[in-house]
ZANU-616590 format. One record per residue: residue number from 1; residue in three letters; x, y, z of N, C-alpha, C in turn. Coordinates in steps of 0.02 Angstrom, whole numbers, plus 50000, padded with zeros to 5 digits. Layout:
BEGIN
REC  pos  code    n_X    n_Y    n_Z   ca_X   ca_Y   ca_Z    c_X    c_Y    c_Z
REC  NUM   ALA      X      Y      Z      X      Y      Z      X      Y      Z
...
//
This chain:
BEGIN
REC  pos  code    n_X    n_Y    n_Z   ca_X   ca_Y   ca_Z    c_X    c_Y    c_Z
REC    1   UNK  49755  49866  49430  49701  49821  49427  49723  49750  49452
REC    2   UNK  49689  49720  49497  49715  49662  49521  49682  49599  49470
REC    3   UNK  49718  49551  49469  49698  49491  49422  49710  49423  49450
REC    4   UNK  49664  49389  49434  49670  49313  49451  49657  49269  49399
REC    5   UNK  49702  49223  49388  49695  49176  49331  49660  49114  49353
REC    6   UNK  49604  49105  49309  49561  49045  49323  49566  49003  49263
REC    7   UNK  49576  48940  49270  49582  48891  49221  49522  48839  49223
REC    8   UNK  49486  48836  49162  49434  48791  49166  49457  48738  49112
REC    9   UNK  49486  48684  49136  49514  48633  49090  49500  48565  49111
REC   10   UNK  49438  48538  49103  49423  48473  49118  49419  48432  49049
REC   11   UNK  49443  48368  49049  49431  48326  48990  49417  48257  49004
REC   12   UNK  49380  48219  48966  49364  48146  48963  49391  48124  48899
REC   13   UNK  49385  48054  48885  49411  48032  48827  49371  48067  48768
REC   14   UNK  49321  48096  48774  49279  48122  48717  49278  48208  48721
REC   15   UNK  49278  48231  48773  49260  48304  48776  49307  48350  48826
REC   16   UNK  49314  48403  48809  49337  48454  48862  49285  48503  48883
REC   17   UNK  49275  48510  48943  49219  48557  48969  49245  48618  49000
REC   18   UNK  49204  48668  49004  49229  48735  49038  49184  48730  49098
REC   19   UNK  49216  48746  49157  49178  48750  49220  49139  48815  49229
REC   20   UNK  49080  48809  49241  49038  48876  49250  49011  48885  49318
REC   21   UNK  48983  48940  49325  48955  48948  49393  48901  48898  49422
REC   22   UNK  48893  48893  49478  48849  48847  49514  48780  48858  49489
REC   23   UNK  48741  48806  49472  48675  48824  49449  48665  48816  49369
REC   24   UNK  48722  48827  49336  48723  48825  49272  48745  48764  49244
REC   25   UNK  48720  48743  49179  48744  48677  49151  48810  48680  49127
REC   26   UNK  48850  48626  49119  48909  48625  49088  48903  48638  49010
REC   27   UNK  48951  48668  48988  48947  48686  48915  49008  48650  48877
REC   28   UNK  48998  48619  48815  49046  48578  48777  49083  48636  48745
REC   29   UNK  49150  48635  48753  49194  48686  48723  49220  48660  48653
REC   30   UNK  49249  48595  48660  49274  48572  48594  49285  48497  48609
REC   31   UNK  49297  48454  48560  49315  48382  48561  49387  48370  48573
REC   32   UNK  49408  48322  48611  49478  48291  48608  49470  48243  48548
REC   33   UNK  49517  48258  48500  49511  48222  48441  49585  48182  48430
REC   34   UNK  49603  48135  48470  49666  48091  48462  49656  48044  48395
REC   35   UNK  49709  48045  48357  49698  48013  48299  49769  47985  48271
REC   36   UNK  49773  47930  48235  49832  47903  48206  49825  47927  48136
REC   37   UNK  49875  47903  48093  49872  47918  48025  49821  47878  47990
REC   38   UNK  49784  47826  48014  49740  47784  47981  49667  47778  48019
REC   39   UNK  49673  47779  48087  49610  47765  48126  49617  47790  48194
REC   40   UNK  49560  47790  48233  49566  47815  48306  49597  47762  48341
REC   41   UNK  49634  47782  48395  49673  47738  48435  49623  47701  48482
REC   42   UNK  49642  47647  48517  49609  47614  48566  49610  47654  48626
REC   43   UNK  49661  47684  48649  49666  47717  48713  49695  47789  48689
REC   44   UNK  49659  47840  48715  49685  47905  48703  49741  47934  48738
REC   45   UNK  49781  47980  48715  49844  48007  48754  49815  48040  48817
REC   46   UNK  49859  48036  48864  49838  48062  48928  49907  48101  48959
REC   47   UNK  49882  48155  48992  49931  48193  49029  49964  48152  49086
REC   48   UNK  50021  48150  49104  50041  48102  49166  50015  48127  49226
REC   49   UNK  49981  48079  49258  49946  48093  49321  49878  48108  49312
REC   50   UNK  49845  48125  49245  49778  48131  49240  49754  48206  49242
REC   51   UNK  49693  48215  49244  49665  48276  49237  49685  48322  49296
REC   52   UNK  49686  48294  49357  49703  48336  49415  49772  48363  49410
REC   53   UNK  49819  48315  49387  49889  48335  49380  49894  48389  49326
REC   54   UNK  49857  48392  49271  49861  48439  49221  49827  48506  49243
REC   55   UNK  49780  48505  49284  49751  48564  49317  49805  48599  49364
REC   56   UNK  49836  48557  49401  49890  48581  49448  49945  48619  49405
REC   57   UNK  49957  48577  49350  50016  48614  49307  49998  48672  49274
REC   58   UNK  49938  48685  49254  49917  48744  49225  49914  48798  49276
REC   59   UNK  49884  48787  49336  49884  48840  49387  49951  48864  49408
REC   60   UNK  50006  48819  49404  50070  48832  49431  50114  48867  49376
REC   61   UNK  50095  48857  49316  50138  48883  49259  50107  48938  49218
REC   62   UNK  50047  48942  49213  50021  48999  49158  50027  49062  49199
REC   63   UNK  50055  49114  49160  50067  49184  49189  50022  49227  49143
REC   64   UNK  49983  49264  49174  49944  49312  49136  49981  49365  49112
REC   65   UNK  49998  49378  49049  50038  49438  49030  50017  49510  49052
REC   66   UNK  50063  49548  49079  50049  49609  49102  50003  49661  49052
REC   67   UNK  50025  49652  48987  50001  49690  48934  49929  49668  48925
REC   68   UNK  49914  49610  48933  49843  49581  48928  49802  49602  48984
REC   69   UNK  49827  49610  49038  49795  49637  49097  49772  49704  49090
REC   70   UNK  49822  49749  49068  49813  49814  49053  49753  49825  48998
REC   71   UNK  49753  49777  48951  49713  49792  48894  49639  49755  48906
REC   72   UNK  49635  49722  48966  49577  49684  48980  49557  49629  48935
REC   73   UNK  49612  49596  48910  49599  49541  48859  49586  49476  48895
REC   74   UNK  49529  49437  48884  49508  49381  48917  49479  49335  48859
REC   75   UNK  49476  49268  48880  49439  49222  48834  49480  49156  48831
REC   76   UNK  49461  49118  48785  49489  49046  48780  49525  49045  48715
REC   77   UNK  49593  49018  48725  49641  49002  48674  49633  48930  48654
REC   78   UNK  49618  48908  48594  49598  48839  48577  49667  48817  48540
REC   79   UNK  49695  48762  48568  49758  48739  48543  49757  48670  48509
REC   80   UNK  49799  48649  48470  49806  48582  48446  49878  48568  48451
REC   81   UNK  49896  48501  48459  49976  48482  48457  49972  48414  48452
REC   82   UNK  50036  48391  48430  50040  48319  48415  50084  48287  48475
REC   83   UNK  50057  48228  48500  50081  48186  48543  50115  48126  48508
REC   84   UNK  50181  48121  48507  50217  48076  48477  50221  48008  48510
REC   85   UNK  50248  47953  48480  50246  47886  48512  50288  47884  48575
REC   86   UNK  50329  47934  48587  50374  47933  48643  50342  47983  48701
REC   87   UNK  50280  48010  48684  50240  48059  48729  50272  48123  48727
REC   88   UNK  50315  48146  48675  50341  48214  48671  50286  48250  48630
REC   89   UNK  50288  48316  48646  50238  48363  48616  50271  48402  48561
REC   90   UNK  50240  48410  48504  50267  48447  48447  50209  48482  48404
REC   91   UNK  50224  48521  48361  50173  48555  48312  50117  48581  48357
REC   92   UNK  50134  48624  48405  50085  48658  48438  50064  48719  48402
REC   93   UNK  49992  48716  48388  49958  48771  48344  49904  48802  48382
REC   94   UNK  49887  48867  48367  49828  48898  48392  49774  48898  48340
REC   95   UNK  49720  48862  48362  49667  48856  48308  49621  48908  48313
REC   96   UNK  49612  48943  48370  49571  49002  48381  49601  49042  48438
REC   97   UNK  49620  49105  48428  49663  49143  48480  49620  49205  48501
REC   98   UNK  49655  49240  48550  49624  49297  48574  49667  49359  48555
REC   99   UNK  49730  49362  48575  49777  49409  48557  49842  49378  48553
REC  100   UNK  49890  49417  48529  49961  49389  48516  49988  49363  48587
REC  101   UNK  49978  49412  48636  50017  49398  48696  49982  49331  48732
REC  102   UNK  49921  49325  48734  49886  49271  48764  49899  49204  48724
REC  103   UNK  49900  49214  48655  49916  49152  48613  49988  49133  48624
REC  104   UNK  50037  49175  48630  50102  49159  48641  50109  49122  48712
REC  105   UNK  50076  49146  48760  50086  49112  48834  50048  49041  48827
REC  106   UNK  49994  49037  48789  49962  48972  48795  50004  48924  48762
REC  107   UNK  50040  48941  48700  50091  48899  48663  50143  48882  48709
REC  108   UNK  50171  48932  48749  50232  48920  48791  50213  48864  48844
REC  109   UNK  50153  48874  48869  50131  48824  48927  50127  48753  48900
REC  110   UNK  50100  48752  48840  50095  48679  48814  50162  48654  48799
REC  111   UNK  50199  48687  48764  50273  48667  48748  50314  48651  48817
REC  112   UNK  50292  48677  48871  50327  48660  48940  50301  48603  48969
REC  113   UNK  50245  48573  48942  50216  48513  48976  50268  48449  48979
REC  114   UNK  50269  48410  49024  50301  48347  49023  50281  48299  48965
REC  115   UNK  50315  48245  48955  50288  48202  48913  50227  48166  48929
REC  116   UNK  50185  48164  48885  50111  48133  48893  50127  48051  48882
REC  117   UNK  50073  48019  48907  50066  47950  48891  50033  47945  48821
REC  118   UNK  50075  47916  48773  50050  47909  48707  49992  47876  48695
REC  119   UNK  49950  47885  48636  49889  47852  48623  49914  47773  48606
REC  120   UNK  49867  47724  48611  49883  47655  48600  49831  47629  48546
REC  121   UNK  49861  47594  48507  49820  47559  48452  49851  47484  48450
REC  122   UNK  49807  47439  48466  49821  47373  48460  49887  47361  48512
REC  123   UNK  49881  47400  48567  49937  47397  48621  50001  47424  48604
REC  124   UNK  49995  47463  48542  50060  47494  48520  50055  47566  48519
REC  125   UNK  50101  47611  48540  50101  47679  48537  50093  47703  48467
REC  126   UNK  50053  47758  48460  50040  47788  48398  50038  47865  48406
REC  127   UNK  50054  47903  48351  50046  47971  48352  49976  47990  48355
REC  128   UNK  49960  48054  48393  49890  48070  48395  49890  48146  48404
REC  129   UNK  49830  48178  48388  49829  48246  48393  49774  48266  48446
REC  130   UNK  49793  48311  48499  49746  48326  48544  49729  48404  48541
REC  131   UNK  49667  48419  48556  49638  48492  48553  49616  48510  48623
REC  132   UNK  49641  48562  48656  49623  48587  48718  49617  48658  48719
REC  133   UNK  49570  48690  48765  49567  48760  48768  49599  48780  48840
REC  134   UNK  49627  48840  48834  49658  48868  48898  49616  48932  48910
REC  135   UNK  49589  48940  48967  49542  48996  48982  49574  49047  49020
REC  136   UNK  49582  49108  48994  49607  49165  49023  49557  49209  49047
REC  137   UNK  49552  49219  49108  49496  49257  49139  49517  49310  49193
REC  138   UNK  49505  49368  49188  49520  49423  49239  49452  49425  49287
REC  139   UNK  49469  49434  49345  49415  49437  49396  49428  49497  49438
REC  140   UNK  49382  49540  49447  49387  49596  49491  49330  49604  49541
REC  141   UNK  49331  49645  49590  49280  49654  49634  49276  49607  49689
REC  142   UNK  49214  49580  49706  49204  49547  49770  49238  49480  49763
REC  143   UNK  49230  49442  49701  49262  49378  49696  49332  49376  49712
REC  144   UNK  49366  49430  49692  49445  49434  49703  49458  49457  49769
REC  145   UNK  49420  49499  49797  49419  49517  49862  49420  49457  49917
REC  146   UNK  49369  49411  49895  49365  49356  49938  49431  49310  49939
REC  147   UNK  49466  49300  49883  49525  49270  49872  49577  49302  49919
REC  148   UNK  49584  49373  49913  49629  49411  49950  49612  49403  50029
REC  149   UNK  49548  49404  50043  49533  49399  50111  49559  49334  50140
REC  150   UNK  49554  49275  50105  49576  49212  50122  49650  49216  50139
REC  151   UNK  49696  49244  50095  49759  49253  50097  49781  49290  50157
REC  152   UNK  49745  49352  50172  49756  49394  50224  49739  49362  50288
REC  153   UNK  49693  49320  50288  49677  49285  50348  49730  49233  50369
REC  154   UNK  49760  49208  50322  49814  49154  50337  49875  49196  50370
REC  155   UNK  49897  49255  50332  49955  49293  50361  49943  49347  50414
REC  156   UNK  49876  49361  50424  49859  49406  50485  49894  49473  50477
REC  157   UNK  49908  49495  50416  49935  49561  50402  49889  49606  50365
REC  158   UNK  49881  49667  50396  49827  49710  50359  49862  49782  50360
REC  159   UNK  49846  49815  50305  49872  49883  50291  49855  49935  50343
REC  160   UNK  49896  49972  50380  49878  50025  50420  49887  50089  50386
REC  161   UNK  49869  50145  50424  49864  50215  50395  49904  50264  50436
REC  162   UNK  49971  50244  50441  50020  50288  50478  50081  50303  50441
REC  163   UNK  50112  50258  50402  50164  50270  50366  50156  50312  50309
REC  164   UNK  50199  50360  50303  50188  50414  50246  50218  50480  50263
REC  165   UNK  50176  50531  50236  50202  50601  50250  50139  50646  50272
REC  166   UNK  50155  50687  50316  50103  50740  50336  50129  50803  50318
REC  167   UNK  50078  50852  50294  50096  50918  50295  50041  50959  50325
REC  168   UNK  50062  51014  50360  50007  51053  50385  50028  51109  50424
REC  169   UNK  49990  51137  50464  50007  51201  50502  50000  51189  50572
REC  170   UNK  50027  51247  50613  50029  51233  50687  50002  51294  50715
REC  171   UNK  49959  51292  50767  49935  51346  50805  49952  51334  50878
REC  172   UNK  49983  51385  50913  49992  51382  50982  49933  51406  51021
REC  173   UNK  49914  51368  51071  49848  51381  51110  49868  51379  51180
REC  174   UNK  49828  51418  51223  49831  51428  51288  49791  51371  51326
REC  175   UNK  49798  51367  51392  49755  51307  51425  49686  51318  51426
REC  176   UNK  49665  51380  51403  49594  51392  51389  49571  51383  51321
REC  177   UNK  49611  51346  51280  49595  51336  51216  49585  51402  51169
REC  178   UNK  49628  51448  51184  49631  51516  51152  49695  51517  51118
REC  179   UNK  49693  51567  51072  49763  51583  51040  49789  51654  51065
REC  180   UNK  49757  51684  51115  49784  51733  51151  49827  51721  51209
REC  181   UNK  49881  51753  51218  49929  51753  51281  49926  51815  51305
REC  182   UNK  49889  51836  51347  49888  51915  51365  49943  51939  51400
REC  183   UNK  49976  51894  51446  50038  51923  51478  50100  51903  51440
REC  184   UNK  50093  51856  51387  50152  51835  51354  50125  51832  51278
REC  185   UNK  50117  51892  51249  50086  51900  51179  50141  51872  51132
REC  186   UNK  50205  51862  51150  50255  51837  51098  50243  51772  51080
REC  187   UNK  50198  51730  51123  50189  51658  51102  50123  51652  51057
REC  188   UNK  50090  51710  51033  50045  51709  50986  50079  51710  50918
REC  189   UNK  50077  51640  50888  50125  51633  50838  50094  51654  50766
REC  190   UNK  50139  51660  50719  50119  51682  50653  50099  51623  50618
REC  191   UNK  50037  51605  50607  50018  51539  50582  50041  51524  50514
REC  192   UNK  50035  51585  50470  50058  51582  50400  50134  51557  50395
REC  193   UNK  50174  51574  50448  50242  51556  50442  50253  51492  50486
REC  194   UNK  50210  51468  50512  50213  51398  50559  50190  51348  50514
REC  195   UNK  50226  51283  50529  50216  51222  50487  50233  51167  50522
REC  196   UNK  50201  51107  50506  50218  51042  50535  50230  50991  50476
REC  197   UNK  50292  50954  50480  50297  50902  50429  50309  50835  50472
REC  198   UNK  50284  50784  50453  50295  50714  50482  50318  50671  50428
REC  199   UNK  50369  50636  50447  50389  50579  50403  50386  50518  50444
REC  200   UNK  50335  50477  50424  50319  50411  50462  50347  50356  50430
REC  201   UNK  50398  50326  50459  50445  50279  50426  50403  50209  50410
REC  202   UNK  50366  50182  50458  50333  50122  50456  50277  50112  50497
REC  203   UNK  50229  50063  50478  50181  50060  50531  50168  49984  50539
REC  204   UNK  50126  49953  50589  50109  49889  50595  50039  49885  50623
REC  205   UNK  49998  49845  50602  49922  49845  50628  49911  49771  50661
REC  206   UNK  49898  49775  50728  49878  49715  50754  49794  49705  50755
REC  207   UNK  49778  49657  50720  49705  49655  50706  49664  49634  50772
REC  208   UNK  49607  49664  50770  49558  49645  50823  49500  49603  50793
REC  209   UNK  49473  49642  50741  49417  49604  50704  49446  49611  50628
REC  210   UNK  49474  49558  50613  49512  49555  50542  49536  49623  50530
REC  211   UNK  49525  49654  50464  49546  49710  50444  49507  49771  50464
REC  212   UNK  49449  49759  50495  49404  49816  50512  49423  49856  50570
REC  213   UNK  49452  49821  50622  49470  49857  50685  49541  49825  50709
REC  214   UNK  49577  49872  50724  49651  49857  50758  49685  49902  50783
REC  215   UNK  49743  49888  50816  49787  49935  50845  49846  49950  50801
REC  216   UNK  49857  50006  50781  49911  50023  50741  49966  50060  50776
REC  217   UNK  50027  50040  50768  50093  50076  50798  50143  50084  50738
REC  218   UNK  50195  50111  50752  50249  50125  50703  50309  50170  50734
REC  219   UNK  50330  50205  50685  50389  50252  50707  50388  50305  50661
REC  220   UNK  50401  50369  50679  50401  50430  50637  50451  50483  50660
REC  221   UNK  50454  50539  50618  50491  50594  50640  50450  50652  50620
REC  222   UNK  50450  50705  50676  50404  50764  50667  50447  50826  50675
REC  223   UNK  50440  50873  50626  50469  50935  50633  50417  50989  50639
REC  224   UNK  50420  51031  50696  50365  51079  50703  50398  51147  50702
REC  225   UNK  50382  51186  50659  50412  51254  50649  50369  51308  50673
REC  226   UNK  50383  51343  50720  50338  51400  50755  50364  51460  50723
REC  227   UNK  50322  51506  50690  50336  51568  50667  50324  51620  50717
REC  228   UNK  50375  51656  50743  50360  51711  50794  50329  51769  50757
REC  229   UNK  50288  51800  50798  50263  51865  50773  50313  51921  50787
REC  230   UNK  50313  51973  50743  50356  52028  50757  50425  52011  50763
REC  231   UNK  50471  52055  50781  50538  52047  50792  50565  52029  50860
REC  232   UNK  50539  51969  50879  50559  51948  50949  50622  51908  50948
REC  233   UNK  50660  51917  51004  50721  51876  51012  50707  51834  51074
REC  234   UNK  50721  51769  51059  50708  51722  51113  50762  51716  51165
REC  235   UNK  50750  51723  51230  50795  51716  51285  50777  51656  51330
REC  236   UNK  50826  51639  51358  50815  51573  51402  50873  51565  51458
REC  237   UNK  50851  51546  51519  50901  51526  51565  50880  51456  51590
REC  238   UNK  50911  51429  51646  50890  51366  51666  50821  51365  51699
REC  239   UNK  50793  51427  51714  50735  51434  51745  50676  51458  51704
REC  240   UNK  50690  51487  51649  50633  51517  51614  50653  51529  51540
REC  241   UNK  50610  51538  51498  50616  51553  51429  50559  51610  51416
REC  242   UNK  50578  51666  51381  50541  51719  51355  50569  51754  51298
REC  243   UNK  50528  51804  51275  50553  51839  51207  50543  51913  51226
REC  244   UNK  50592  51945  51187  50590  52021  51197  50588  52053  51122
REC  245   UNK  50554  52100  51118  50546  52133  51048  50613  52165  51034
REC  246   UNK  50635  52165  50972  50702  52192  50949  50672  52254  50905
REC  247   UNK  50677  52314  50929  50655  52365  50895  50701  52404  50845
REC  248   UNK  50756  52374  50843  50814  52402  50796  50823  52352  50733
REC  249   UNK  50783  52301  50728  50796  52257  50679  50731  52224  50654
REC  250   UNK  50726  52220  50581  50665  52182  50556  50689  52122  50525
REC  251   UNK  50661  52066  50550  50676  51999  50529  50635  51983  50470
REC  252   UNK  50670  51949  50422  50633  51917  50366  50600  51852  50385
REC  253   UNK  50635  51818  50421  50606  51755  50451  50621  51752  50523
REC  254   UNK  50581  51729  50566  50602  51716  50634  50559  51664  50666
REC  255   UNK  50593  51606  50668  50559  51541  50679  50595  51503  50734
REC  256   UNK  50557  51466  50767  50584  51422  50825  50564  51345  50805
REC  257   UNK  50613  51307  50795  50604  51234  50774  50614  51185  50825
REC  258   UNK  50570  51133  50825  50582  51074  50872  50567  51010  50832
REC  259   UNK  50612  50957  50844  50602  50898  50805  50592  50838  50864
REC  260   UNK  50545  50790  50846  50538  50735  50881  50544  50672  50848
REC  261   UNK  50562  50619  50882  50552  50541  50851  50478  50521  50893
REC  262   UNK  50431  50506  50849  50369  50490  50870  50347  50410  50864
REC  263   UNK  50308  50394  50908  50276  50323  50912  50202  50323  50922
REC  264   UNK  50164  50308  50879  50083  50314  50883  50055  50243  50914
REC  265   UNK  50000  50255  50949  49965  50202  50968  49886  50218  50952
REC  266   UNK  49861  50191  50896  49803  50217  50867  49750  50154  50868
REC  267   UNK  49691  50167  50885  49630  50119  50864  49602  50140  50802
REC  268   UNK  49617  50097  50752  49600  50110  50679  49548  50066  50652
REC  269   UNK  49493  50099  50627  49445  50066  50589  49456  50071  50515
REC  270   UNK  49451  50021  50475  49458  50023  50402  49410  49979  50371
REC  271   UNK  49385  49998  50310  49332  49962  50277  49362  49906  50232
REC  272   UNK  49419  49910  50219  49453  49859  50169  49519  49845  50199
REC  273   UNK  49545  49785  50179  49616  49766  50196  49666  49799  50162
REC  274   UNK  49654  49819  50097  49703  49849  50056  49695  49934  50065
REC  275   UNK  49753  49964  50084  49758  50036  50099  49721  50077  50036
REC  276   UNK  49740  50057  49970  49725  50101  49919  49638  50097  49909
REC  277   UNK  49608  50045  49935  49532  50043  49927  49492  50057  49988
REC  278   UNK  49526  50081  50039  49497  50080  50108  49480  50155  50133
REC  279   UNK  49420  50161  50159  49405  50219  50203  49423  50203  50272
REC  280   UNK  49456  50247  50307  49489  50235  50364  49476  50294  50420
REC  281   UNK  49472  50270  50483  49469  50316  50540  49508  50295  50596
REC  282   UNK  49555  50337  50620  49601  50314  50683  49600  50365  50726
REC  283   UNK  49601  50352  50795  49607  50390  50848  49649  50365  50904
REC  284   UNK  49686  50403  50934  49733  50380  50985  49783  50434  51008
REC  285   UNK  49839  50411  51022  49892  50453  51047  49962  50447  51019
REC  286   UNK  50001  50496  51018  50064  50495  50984  50113  50518  51041
REC  287   UNK  50163  50476  51058  50218  50501  51101  50279  50517  51065
REC  288   UNK  50312  50567  51091  50370  50586  51060  50428  50604  51103
REC  289   UNK  50488  50602  51074  50552  50622  51113  50588  50678  51075
REC  290   UNK  50603  50730  51111  50631  50785  51081  50712  50769  51059
REC  291   UNK  50721  50783  50995  50792  50766  50976  50828  50819  50957
REC  292   UNK  50795  50879  50939  50833  50938  50917  50789  50992  50917
REC  293   UNK  50813  51055  50927  50784  51122  50928  50829  51177  50917
REC  294   UNK  50803  51222  50884  50844  51294  50870  50804  51345  50855
REC  295   UNK  50838  51406  50843  50797  51462  50824  50838  51487  50758
REC  296   UNK  50802  51513  50715  50828  51540  50651  50802  51613  50632
REC  297   UNK  50846  51654  50616  50828  51727  50595  50867  51740  50541
REC  298   UNK  50828  51769  50500  50860  51797  50433  50842  51864  50416
REC  299   UNK  50876  51906  50379  50858  51974  50365  50923  52014  50340
REC  300   UNK  50919  52082  50342  50975  52121  50324  50991  52171  50376
REC  301   UNK  51062  52181  50387  51081  52228  50430  51071  52300  50394
REC  302   UNK  51075  52361  50432  51066  52426  50412  51114  52441  50351
REC  303   UNK  51168  52406  50350  51217  52415  50297  51208  52374  50231
REC  304   UNK  51151  52335  50242  51129  52299  50180  51158  52230  50176
REC  305   UNK  51197  52209  50221  51229  52138  50231  51175  52097  50248
REC  306   UNK  51167  52039  50214  51118  51987  50237  51142  51941  50296
REC  307   UNK  51101  51919  50339  51117  51872  50391  51071  51816  50400
REC  308   UNK  51099  51766  50422  51061  51702  50436  51082  51667  50501
REC  309   UNK  51048  51681  50558  51080  51659  50621  51037  51605  50644
REC  310   UNK  51074  51547  50655  51052  51494  50687  51081  51476  50764
REC  311   UNK  51038  51464  50803  51063  51447  50871  51027  51380  50894
REC  312   UNK  51061  51331  50911  51039  51270  50933  51042  51269  51013
REC  313   UNK  50984  51251  51043  50981  51245  51111  50916  51205  51129
REC  314   UNK  50911  51178  51190  50856  51147  51211  50801  51195  51223
REC  315   UNK  50812  51256  51239  50760  51313  51251  50708  51281  51303
REC  316   UNK  50721  51242  51353  50669  51222  51402  50614  51191  51373
REC  317   UNK  50621  51160  51310  50567  51115  51281  50561  51055  51327
REC  318   UNK  50496  51034  51335  50489  50973  51370  50517  50916  51330
REC  319   UNK  50550  50870  51370  50592  50817  51336  50547  50771  51298
REC  320   UNK  50481  50756  51326  50433  50711  51291  50370  50748  51282
REC  321   UNK  50342  50722  51233  50271  50747  51213  50219  50696  51204
REC  322   UNK  50160  50713  51221  50101  50664  51205  50047  50704  51174
REC  323   UNK  50027  50674  51121  49978  50715  51076  49913  50672  51070
REC  324   UNK  49850  50697  51076  49793  50661  51054  49790  50674  50980
REC  325   UNK  49766  50620  50948  49761  50628  50868  49705  50598  50841
REC  326   UNK  49676  50620  50783  49630  50581  50744  49651  50582  50673
REC  327   UNK  49644  50529  50634  49664  50529  50562  49607  50500  50525
REC  328   UNK  49592  50526  50472  49539  50497  50426  49552  50514  50353
REC  329   UNK  49530  50472  50308  49529  50477  50237  49511  50417  50198
REC  330   UNK  49528  50417  50133  49513  50361  50085  49575  50348  50045
REC  331   UNK  49593  50285  50052  49656  50269  50016  49716  50302  50036
REC  332   UNK  49759  50326  49990  49822  50359  50012  49812  50429  50039
REC  333   UNK  49754  50465  50025  49748  50535  50049  49700  50536  50109
REC  334   UNK  49724  50578  50160  49679  50588  50221  49694  50661  50249
REC  335   UNK  49669  50658  50308  49675  50725  50352  49694  50699  50418
REC  336   UNK  49726  50744  50455  49747  50728  50517  49744  50788  50565
REC  337   UNK  49739  50779  50633  49740  50832  50687  49769  50802  50744
REC  338   UNK  49813  50847  50775  49839  50829  50844  49839  50883  50892
REC  339   UNK  49825  50873  50954  49829  50915  51007  49869  50898  51063
REC  340   UNK  49917  50934  51089  49960  50919  51147  49923  50905  51206
REC  341   UNK  49939  50846  51247  49907  50838  51308  49956  50871  51364
REC  342   UNK  50017  50878  51343  50067  50908  51390  50094  50976  51357
REC  343   UNK  50119  51013  51403  50132  51083  51381  50204  51069  51335
REC  344   UNK  50208  51123  51294  50262  51130  51240  50331  51135  51286
REC  345   UNK  50332  51176  51330  50395  51187  51374  50386  51152  51440
REC  346   UNK  50437  51149  51474  50436  51118  51542  50394  51160  51583
REC  347   UNK  50357  51127  51626  50318  51164  51674  50353  51220  51721
REC  348   UNK  50316  51276  51719  50349  51327  51764  50406  51365  51733
REC  349   UNK  50425  51352  51666  50474  51391  51632  50442  51449  51594
REC  350   UNK  50375  51448  51578  50341  51492  51547  50263  51479  51555
REC  351   UNK  50227  51510  51527  50149  51507  51527  50138  51432  51491
REC  352   UNK  50083  51401  51505  50066  51340  51474  50047  51345  51398
REC  353   UNK  50077  51308  51358  50067  51315  51288  50054  51241  51263
REC  354   UNK  49992  51238  51219  49976  51168  51197  49968  51174  51121
REC  355   UNK  50015  51153  51077  50010  51157  51007  49951  51122  50979
REC  356   UNK  49922  51144  50930  49872  51113  50886  49897  51110  50819
REC  357   UNK  49903  51047  50789  49923  51032  50717  49872  50999  50676
REC  358   UNK  49872  51028  50616  49823  50992  50571  49841  51005  50497
REC  359   UNK  49819  50957  50461  49842  50959  50393  49824  50896  50348
REC  360   UNK  49864  50886  50296  49842  50834  50250  49897  50777  50252
REC  361   UNK  49873  50716  50245  49924  50659  50247  49918  50616  50183
REC  362   UNK  49977  50588  50169  49987  50552  50110  50010  50482  50138
REC  363   UNK  49967  50433  50136  49989  50368  50158  50029  50331  50113
REC  364   UNK  50084  50290  50130  50123  50254  50084  50123  50185  50114
REC  365   UNK  50099  50139  50065  50108  50065  50084  50175  50039  50067
REC  366   UNK  50226  50038  50107  50295  50021  50093  50295  49953  50070
REC  367   UNK  50253  49910  50102  50254  49834  50081  50218  49818  50025
REC  368   UNK  50189  49856  49991  50147  49836  49931  50193  49807  49873
REC  369   UNK  50164  49761  49842  50203  49733  49787  50180  49766  49719
//
């Protein structure tokens, strides 16, 4: 829950007023009652610098207790204190309080005040008692959003929706947007054993229209796992890559892995400046550079021994990848989908293959406080 501390602390020689919404009349909260031991002074005690200085002091020094925010505790704490002839403050008391945490905070702030100008009687300083209210108020919704909007307008930083984690599945498709590869059926992948995982390290949004529209970029890492159907063994030369069925062995797992470092360029629409409150939609492209690829096969030999075979190779993967993507969701949860605009492997090494990836995304605002 976001909070904003508002102080309504105006006083004259006779009254302290609470500031209320425009169009309403001011309401008397309590009287300032300076007094000596025998009679009222000629000049009342005063905070050094006057009313404006005291307002600034309050705004800079009062801290809303976290426990009170969580309990939604609000209201006015009415205090009295003694201003001595040297301007020092003592005997701070709560005359009407709200809760222990807010009462303690109000007392702390008053005790931290600088020395006041003492009351005067016949041009001589005298002791006097002052009563003031401190208003603790939580605000939420549009009023708070307006304040945050002004802050964001100053720093021009807005939450993007790229940084975080993506989990999903992967489907290999032909240039006809089909999953069948008539002459190369070994590229029809096992979707249940295929997966995609993205770890997007950070993002940055360049605003076009405040938080509503902007260009998002960042940096990420992608792991695509392609589950091969049946007991295929991958073979490759400098000129080709293909697979042959192994009729003598049953693999428990048979996968082809490839990893990329990725950089997005997304046109992003968001309804709010804060990620956790925002519906968003983004579309654009993701560029990638291959950094690692391998095959992994696990199973048992006929004698019962287990095996786990890993072979690292470039496998004629295209060194760069370019994907079209859309991402949408609300707050930290969303959906994503990508489709390769270039082939998975180098052109001419095998049939054209275009991976389609889709899944769920968990956005993380690493800069949140």
